[in-house]
C-alpha positions as CSV (number, residue, x, y, z in Angstrom):
1,M,10.1,20.2,19.0
2,A,10.2,17.1,16.9
3,E,12.0,16.8,13.5
4,I,9.7,16.9,10.5
5,L,10.3,13.9,8.2
6,T,10.8,14.7,4.5
7,Y,10.7,12.9,1.2
8,P,12.1,10.3,0.7
9,D,11.9,9.1,4.3
10,H,10.2,5.7,4.2
11,T,8.4,6.2,7.5
12,L,6.0,8.5,5.6
13,L,4.8,5.5,3.6
14,Q,3.3,3.8,6.7
15,I,-0.4,3.6,7.2
16,S,-1.1,5.1,10.6
17,G,-2.8,3.0,13.3
18,L,-6.2,3.8,14.9
19,I,-6.2,5.1,18.5
20,R,-8.3,3.2,20.9
21,D,-7.0,4.1,24.3
22,F,-7.8,7.8,24.9
23,K,-6.5,7.6,28.5
24,D,-3.0,6.8,27.4
25,P,-0.7,9.5,28.8
26,N,1.5,9.2,25.7
27,L,-1.4,10.6,23.6
28,V,-1.2,13.9,25.5
29,Q,2.6,14.1,25.0
30,I,2.3,13.4,21.3
31,I,-0.3,16.1,20.8
32,D,1.8,18.6,22.8
33,E,4.8,17.7,20.7
34,M,2.8,18.3,17.5
35,K,1.7,21.7,18.7
36,K,5.2,22.7,19.5
37,T,6.4,21.6,16.1
38,I,3.6,23.6,14.4
39,E,4.6,26.7,16.3
40,E,8.3,26.4,15.7
41,N,7.8,25.8,12.0
42,S,4.9,28.3,11.5
43,L,2.6,25.6,10.2
44,Q,-1.2,25.4,9.9
45,A,-1.5,21.7,10.4
46,L,0.5,18.6,11.1
47,A,-0.1,14.8,10.9
48,A,1.6,12.7,13.5
49,I,3.3,10.5,10.9
50,Q,5.2,13.6,9.8
51,I,7.2,13.4,13.0
52,G,7.6,9.7,12.8
53,I,4.6,8.6,14.9
54,P,2.3,6.3,12.9
55,L,-1.0,7.2,14.7
56,R,-4.0,8.8,13.2
57,I,-3.7,12.3,14.7
58,I,-4.0,15.6,12.9
59,V,-3.5,18.9,14.7
60,L,-5.0,22.0,13.0
61,K,-4.1,25.5,14.1
62,K,-7.2,27.7,14.4
63,D,-6.1,31.3,15.2
64,D,-4.7,31.0,18.8
65,D,-6.2,27.6,19.4
66,Y,-5.9,24.1,18.0
67,E,-8.4,21.5,16.6
68,V,-7.1,18.0,17.5
69,M,-8.5,15.4,15.2
70,I,-8.0,11.8,16.2
71,N,-8.9,9.0,13.8
72,P,-10.2,11.5,11.2
73,V,-12.1,10.3,8.1
74,I,-13.7,12.2,5.3
75,Y,-17.4,11.2,5.1
76,G,-18.7,13.9,2.8
77,K,-17.4,15.9,-0.2
78,E,-19.0,18.9,-1.9
79,G,-18.3,20.9,-5.0
80,K,-16.5,20.2,-8.2
81,Y,-13.1,18.6,-8.3
82,F,-10.5,21.3,-9.1
83,A,-6.8,21.4,-9.8
84,S,-4.8,22.3,-6.7
85,T,-1.1,23.1,-6.9
86,E,0.4,22.2,-3.5
87,S,3.6,21.8,-1.6
88,D,4.2,20.4,1.9
89,E,6.7,20.7,4.7
90,S,7.4,16.9,4.2
91,L,7.8,17.6,0.4
92,P,9.8,20.8,0.6
93,N,10.6,23.0,-2.4
94,I,8.4,20.8,-4.7
95,E,5.0,21.7,-6.1
96,V,2.6,19.1,-7.3
97,T,-0.8,19.7,-9.0
98,V,-3.5,17.3,-7.9
99,N,-7.3,17.3,-7.8
100,R,-9.2,18.2,-4.7
101,Y,-12.7,19.0,-3.4
102,P,-13.4,22.5,-2.3
103,V,-15.5,21.4,0.7
104,I,-15.1,18.3,2.9
105,K,-16.8,17.0,6.0
106,I,-14.7,15.2,8.5
107,M,-15.7,12.8,11.3
108,Y,-13.1,12.4,14.1
109,E,-12.7,12.0,17.8
110,D,-11.4,14.5,20.3
111,R,-8.9,13.8,23.1
112,E,-11.6,12.3,25.3
113,G,-12.8,10.0,22.6
114,N,-16.0,12.0,21.8
115,Q,-17.2,11.9,18.2
116,K,-17.0,15.2,16.5
117,F,-17.7,16.6,13.0
118,Y,-15.9,19.3,11.1
119,T,-16.6,21.1,7.8
120,A,-13.6,22.5,6.0
121,K,-13.7,24.8,3.0
122,D,-11.3,26.1,0.3
123,D,-7.7,26.2,1.4
124,E,-8.4,24.5,4.7
125,A,-10.2,21.7,2.9
126,V,-7.2,21.2,0.6
127,L,-4.8,21.2,3.6
128,L,-6.9,18.6,5.5
129,Q,-7.3,16.4,2.5
130,R,-3.5,16.3,2.2
131,K,-3.0,15.5,5.9
132,I,-5.6,12.8,5.9
133,D,-4.0,11.3,2.8
134,M,-0.7,11.2,4.8
135,I,-2.1,9.3,7.7
136,F,-3.2,6.6,5.2
137,G,0.3,6.4,3.7
138,G,-0.5,8.6,0.7
139,Y,1.7,11.3,-0.7
140,L,1.0,14.1,-3.2
141,F,2.7,12.2,-6.1
142,D,0.4,9.2,-5.4
143,K,-2.5,11.2,-7.0
144,L,-0.6,11.8,-10.2
145,S,-1.1,9.7,-13.3
146,K,1.6,7.0,-14.1
147,K,3.1,9.3,-16.7
148,E,3.3,12.2,-14.3
149,Q,4.7,10.0,-11.6
150,K,7.5,8.9,-13.9
151,K,8.3,12.5,-14.6
152,F,8.2,13.3,-10.9
153,F,10.5,10.5,-9.9
154,K,12.9,11.3,-12.8
155,E,13.1,14.9,-11.6
156,Y,13.1,14.4,-7.8
157,G,14.3,10.8,-7.4
158,S,12.3,7.8,-6.2
159,Y,11.9,5.8,-3.0
160,G,13.2,2.9,-4.9
161,D,11.2,0.5,-2.8
162,T,7.7,1.8,-3.0
163,C,5.2,-0.8,-4.1
164,P,4.9,-0.9,-7.9
165,T,1.6,-1.3,-9.7
166,S,2.7,-4.8,-10.9
167,F,5.0,-7.3,-9.3
168,V,7.5,-9.6,-10.9
169,K,6.2,-12.4,-8.7
170,D,2.9,-12.1,-10.3
171,K,4.4,-12.6,-13.8
172,I,6.3,-15.7,-12.5
173,L,3.1,-17.1,-11.2
174,T,1.1,-16.3,-14.4
175,A,3.8,-18.2,-16.4
176,L,3.6,-21.2,-14.0
177,R,-0.2,-21.2,-14.2
178,L,-0.1,-21.3,-18.0
179,F,2.4,-24.1,-17.9
180,L,0.2,-26.1,-15.5
181,V,-2.9,-25.5,-17.6
182,S,-1.0,-26.8,-20.7
183,H,0.2,-29.8,-18.7
184,F,-3.4,-30.6,-17.6
185,V,-4.7,-30.2,-21.2
186,L,-2.0,-32.6,-22.5
187,L,-2.9,-35.1,-19.8
188,I,-6.5,-35.1,-21.0
189,F,-5.5,-35.5,-24.6
190,A,-3.2,-38.4,-23.6
191,L,-6.2,-40.4,-22.7
192,F,-7.4,-40.3,-26.3
193,A,-4.6,-39.3,-28.6
194,N,-1.1,-40.8,-29.1
195,F,0.5,-37.4,-29.9
196,A,0.0,-36.3,-26.3
197,K,1.3,-39.4,-24.6
198,F,4.9,-38.0,-24.6
199,V,3.8,-36.0,-21.6
200,L,3.5,-39.2,-19.6
201,S,7.1,-40.2,-20.4
202,Y,8.4,-36.9,-18.8
203,N,6.2,-37.1,-15.7
204,T,9.0,-36.9,-13.1
205,P,11.1,-34.2,-15.0
206,L,7.9,-32.1,-15.3
207,F,7.2,-32.6,-11.6
208,I,10.7,-31.4,-10.7
209,L,10.5,-28.5,-13.1
210,E,7.1,-27.3,-11.8
211,F,8.2,-27.8,-8.2
212,A,11.4,-25.8,-8.7
213,W,9.4,-23.1,-10.5
214,L,7.1,-22.9,-7.5
215,I,10.0,-22.6,-5.1
216,F,11.5,-19.9,-7.2
217,Y,8.2,-18.0,-7.1
218,A,7.9,-18.3,-3.3
219,L,11.5,-17.1,-2.7
220,Y,11.2,-14.2,-5.1
221,A,7.8,-13.3,-3.8
222,K,9.2,-13.2,-0.2
223,Y,12.0,-11.0,-1.4
224,E,9.7,-8.7,-3.2
225,T,7.2,-8.2,-0.4
226,T,10.0,-7.4,2.1
227,K,11.7,-5.1,-0.4
228,Y,8.8,-2.8,-0.8
229,K,8.0,-0.8,2.3
230,N,4.3,-0.3,1.8
231,C,3.6,-4.0,1.0
232,T,1.8,-5.5,3.9
233,S,2.4,-8.8,5.8
234,C,-1.0,-9.8,4.4
235,Q,0.7,-10.1,1.0
236,G,3.3,-12.3,2.5
237,A,0.5,-14.6,3.9
238,N,-1.1,-14.6,0.5
239,V,2.2,-15.8,-1.0
240,F,2.2,-18.7,1.4
241,G,-1.4,-19.6,0.7
242,T,-0.9,-19.3,-3.1
243,S,2.2,-21.5,-3.0
244,A,0.3,-24.2,-1.0
245,I,-2.5,-24.2,-3.6
246,Y,-0.2,-24.5,-6.5
247,L,1.8,-27.2,-4.8
248,A,-1.4,-29.2,-4.4
249,V,-2.1,-28.8,-8.1
250,I,1.4,-30.0,-9.0
251,V,1.0,-33.1,-6.8
252,V,-2.4,-33.8,-8.4
253,L,-1.0,-33.5,-11.9
254,Y,1.9,-35.8,-10.9
255,G,-0.4,-38.4,-9.4
256,G,-2.8,-38.1,-12.3
257,S,0.0,-38.8,-14.8
258,W,1.0,-42.0,-13.1
259,L,-2.7,-43.0,-12.9
260,I,-3.2,-42.4,-16.7
261,K,0.1,-44.2,-17.4
262,S,-1.1,-47.3,-15.5
263,F,-4.1,-47.7,-17.8
């Protein structure tokens, strides 16, 4: 029997990967381990990520049998959204009220890779919506409003490194962008008005300031994207690309200043 991970274990924040190789013997072992864990803990369903395996597998207990759902996705929803008060073995002794659909249709693959369809209703639909959320890195509190999330984290504690809705790095970049736009506007005015020509006298100091600002942004952005567990490496790549673009803009402004000054 595997240990069930509980809040605030960071593994639960991972987005589980798709399964492509249905002949992998490890797949059978994982499913068997999930079944044992369900039996030992008297559960109705379990997602693989709950035992630390980031793969898109859900095992649902059906009477004395099991429904094994690999790569499940919800492709249809029916009925009116309703408030569902839920708890979970990975969020023990905590209840959260979220909105759910009373009927969902799921498309998945079985252990042999055959495509299957499943319709879940009422309590089973709620349960499977929660488990599917989990394989995509979602938790019950992710469905709460910002105000309710703050209340939740205040009461039960926070991961501390979950991705926030806004990043400090974005604020640093916004400030740099505004500064560069102002620099550009002043350069244009310097062609026609004496009051703006002071910007040409500070060409090198401005270049040093803007370059240092960009370096600070890149370093802080790297820190921020590695700090938060559910921030992807794609965001890190975006930081590199953004820094390269802004560096090009700074160099163009610097060169443009010398060009204007030479007139």
